N, C-alpha and C positions, 0 to 999 in steps of 0.2 A: 656508152662509148663503143661497145661491141656492135650495137645496132647501127651506129653511124658508119662504122667501117664496112659492115656487111652490105648495107644498102648502097654504099658507094661502089661496091664490087658487083652490083646488079642482082643481089639475092633478095627474095621476099622475106621480110622480117616482121615478126610480131613480138612485142614486149608484153609479158603478162605480169601484172602488178597486184599483189595481195591486198593492198590498202585501197581506200577510196580515191586517193590521189597519189601521184608519183613523187619520189624524192623527199620523203618526210624527214629522214635523217640528214639529208643534204640541207634542207631548210632549217633544221635545228642547229646545224653547224653555223648557219648564217646569222643566228641570233647573237653570236659573238663577233660578227663581222665577216664570216666566211674566209678563214685562213686557207686559201687555195694551195699555196706552195711556199717554198722558202728560197731566198736568194743567195744562200751561202754557196761557196764554190762546190761544183758538182762532185769533185773528188771526195769531198767530205759528206755531201748529201747522200751519196749512194751507200755509205757505210752505216746509215742510221737504222738498219732493219735487222740487226743482230744476226742470228743463225740463218736467216732467210736472204741475206745479202746476195749470195751467188745465184739463188733461184729467181730473185726478182730482177737481177741485172739486165736480162734481155728486154724486159718490158720497160724498165726505167731508162735504159740507154736509148730506146726508140722514142721515148716521150719524156725527156727531162724537164726540169722546172721551167726553163725558158719557152719550151713548146707549150706548156700549160698556159702561160701568159698569152702566147700568140693565139692559141685556140680560143681563149676567153675573149680576146680582142675581135676575133672573127665572128663572135656572137654579139658584138656591140658592147662588150663589157671591158672597160679599161681597168688596169690594176696599178697598184703602187706598192713600193717596198717600205714597210714601217721601220721604226728605229731598231727593232730586234731582228731585222732582215726577213720578217714574215711578210708574205705577199697577200694583199687583200683587194677586192674590187673597190674602186673609188667610191661607189655608192654604199659600201659596207653592208650589202644585202645579198642574199642568195636568190631571192625570187625573180629579179630581172633576168639573171643568167638562166635559171631553170625555164622560164617562159620562152625565152629566145631559143633555147636548146630544143625544147619540145616542138616548137613551131618548125624548126629546121628539120627535125626528124620526120615529122608528119609530111612536110613538103617533099621529102625524099621518098615518101611512100611507106614509111614505117607505121605499122598499126600498133596502137597502145590500148590494151584492155585492162582496166582496173577491176578491183573486186574479183580477181581470178587468183585464188590461193592454191598453191601446191600442197596436196595432202597425201601424196604417195609417189614412190619411184619404183618402177619395175624395169627389168632388163630390156623390155621392148616398148616402154612408154612412160609418160608422166601423167599422173592423175591430178586433176584440178577440181576444186569446188568453185562454181561460178554462179552468178545470179540465176542462170537458167537450169542449174543442176550440175551433177557431177559429169565430167567429161574426161576421156583419156586421149592424150595427144601422142602422135607417132611422128615427130619431126625427123628429118634426115640428120639434123644436128641440133643440139640445144646447149645453151650456156646457163648454168645455175649461178646466180649472184644473190644468195639468200641471206647474206649478212652473218654476223656472229651472234652473240647473246647479250650484248649490252643494249639498253633502251628497248626492251621487248615490246613496249606499247607502240613503238613506231614500226613494228613489223618483224624485227630480227629476233625471233624467239628460239632459234636452234631446234625447232621441232623435227627437222630433217635428219638429225644425227643418227637415230636408230634405223632410218630407212637405208642410209648408205652403209651402215654397219652390217645390216642384214644382207647387203649385196657384196660383202667382203671388201669394202673400201676402207682403208685404215683411217681412223679418226682419233683425235685427241680431245678429251673433255675441255670445255671452255673454262678459261680463268679470266678474272678481271685484269685489264691493262689500263694504264693512264687513270688510276683510281686513287682515292684517299685511303687512309688507314685509321683504324681505331686505336686510341691511346687511353689508358686508364687515368684520366684527369680526376682531380678531386672535385667535389661538388662546388666548393668555393671558387675554384679556378674556372669551371664551366659557367657559373653564374656571372662572373665578372668579365670574362674574356672570350666567350664563344662569339664567333663572328669577327674577332679582331684580326687585322692583317699583321703579319710578321714580315717586315720589309728589311732590305739591306742585310741579308744573311747569306751564308753558304752552307751547303749540306753535303755530307760525304757518305757514300755506301760503296758497295762493290762496283757500282756504275762510275765511280770517280767522285771528284769534288766539283760541285757546280754552284755558282752564285744564283740568287733569285729571290723570290718571295712566295709566301704561302699564307694560308688562313687557318687560324685556330677554330675548330668547329666543336659542337657539343660532343661529337663522337671521337674526334682526334685531330687530324690534319688533312687539309685539302689544298689544291692549287697547283700551279704549273711546276713549281720546284719539287713538290711531292710526286707529281706524275712522272717527272724525269727520272726519279729513282724507283718508280713503282715496280718495274719488272724485277730488278735485283732484290728489292726488299720482299716482294711476294715469293720469289724463288727461295730466298733464305728462310722464310717462314715455313715453306713447304718442306725444305730439306732438313732444317734443324729445329723447327718449332719455336724459333725466336729470331728477332732481327732488331737492330738498332739503326736509327738514322741519326748521324752525329752532326750537330749544328755548331757553326762558328758564328757567334752573335755579334762579333766585331771584326769582320774580315779585313778591314782597312788598318787594323792596329796589331802589332805584335804582342805576344804575352808579356814580354819584358817591359814594353812601354806601358801596358795596362797596369802591371804590378807596380812599376815606379810611380805612376800617376795615382794609384790607390794609396800608396804610402804617404803621398803629399796631402791627402785629404784629412780634414780635422777629425780627430777620434770621436768627437761628440756628434758628428753629422750622421744622419740616418744612412742605412745601407743603400736605399734607393738613390739618395743624392750623391753618395760616393760613386755608385755605379754609373750614374748619369754623367757626372763630371769627368770621371777617369776613363770610362769606356764608351760613352755616348749611348748607353742603353736607354731606350724609352720604357714606358710603363709595361707594355706587354712582354718585352724581352726580359725585364727584371722579374716580372711575375713568373715567366717560364723558367727562369733560372732558380727562383725560390721553390717552384713546384717540384722540380727534379733534383734540387740540391738544397734542401731546407735548412741545413746547418751552416751555410756559408757565412752568416753574420759573425761567426766566431772563428773563422779560418784565417790563415795568414794570406797576405796579398798575393803571393805567388800561387797559392792554391786556388784562390778566387779567379785570378787571371787565367789559369789553366782551364778552369771549368767554363769560363766565358768562351774560350777558344775551342773547347772540346766538350760539348754537352750532348751525351747520348740520350736519345728519346726512344724508349722501348716501345716497339709497335706490337700490337696484339694480333691483328688480322687485317686483310684488305676489306674495304667496304664492299657490300654486295654487288655482284656483277651487273645487276639491273641499273645501278647508279654510275657504272664505269663509263668513261668516254668511249672506250673500245675494249676489245677482248683478244686474248691469245687462245690458240687451240683451233680445232676444226679439222678439215681434211688435211691429212699429213702429206708432205711433199713426196714421200716414198710411193704414194699411190697416184701421183700425177706425173705425166710425162713432160717433156720439154715444151710441148705445145699447149700446156694447161688442160690436156684431156685426161679424164679419169681412165687409168689403165684397165680397170676391170670392166669399164662400160664404154666401148668405142663409140664416138660420136657425142659423148657427154663431156662438156667442158665446165670448168669452175673458175671463179675469179672473185676478188674482193676479200672481205673480212671472213668469209666462210673457210678460207684456206688458212693454214697454220703459220701466221706471221704476225708481228706487231711492230710498232714504231712509236716514238714519242710524239706529242703534239707539236705543232709548229708548221703544218702544211704537209708533213710527210705522209700521213694517213690518206688524205684526199688525193695527193699526187699519185701514190702507189695504186690506189683503187682505180683512178682514171687510166693509168698506164696499163694495169692488168686487164681492164676491160677492153682497151684498144688492142692490146697484144693478143688476147684470146679471140677477139673478132677476126683479126688477120689470120690466125692459125685455123679458125673454123672455116674461113673462106678458102684457104689453101687446101684443107682436108676435103671439103665438099667438092672443090674443083677436081681433085684427084679421083674422087668416087665416081664422077660422071665422065671422066676422060676415057 
């Protein structure tokens, strides 16, 4: 996005890519349909970035979700709004957009060099390992978009953190975001239910109460509902050493109704049948209830109903950052000025996931990265123009 802006302003631009091909994480996102952005009201959209809301506002205001759709259409990629208000390409693929985007950049004179990996940063240059050997670049301005620490096999391995630290740029260690969590399931529960979907539930944490679905894994819990609570649960584990994610297994029924319906069930009926008929619990919900509250068969209906509506799941730890969809941490905002330029290194700009911000899944991550790149490109162009004025 920065290259697109800079080339349109008449600057000579080279994009250096560490991997053999560009956009590998972009293509990975396309495996699930490429959720480009979200169609919710922008007044709500712009609040999805937590403590970074204010710092991201200039970039997002200049390139809000409707602009993302227009930009994609300009590349020949039409989009549609799904039932969850998530926006996808009609083809549900990333590769057509990436091919068209690269072609447009190259037609604008942008040079793309792959297998050029950044291996060091100095106050007066950038050191790259290339197929022809090590080189040091001295550009009048440069944008680093080195990614965070999730999916390192795609290129974002956070190797740059110590280089910037040595140059007195404030950084925060990376943490997993939009990740699953480990839970101490019993061997029996894992054997029978690993991979089973948990649908039609609501979960509550410090992030609030959210409806959705998730998946029981061998390690714990995964899926969109878990990712929505990931930041608050991760931070609680860091601060207190423990965190619960509290489930409502029957969000469409009150505890009073469930208790009354349980009392009407035949005493000789199995607990599974009573739960199915009184609370609509399927096999996996019943198994989860028994896993975490094994003595329920002998409890009063009011107690069982309360546990169905309020089932704390103790979380042990987030899954490893290499598995996370995204990461939190990186270059701290206090070291970046309003133009996305590193204050300690004039002429060096940063954007994307290497900066300390996070957002839930749903198109927020991609939109913010696109907007940050575009904004940084504009600021670079303005800064370069002033240097030569």
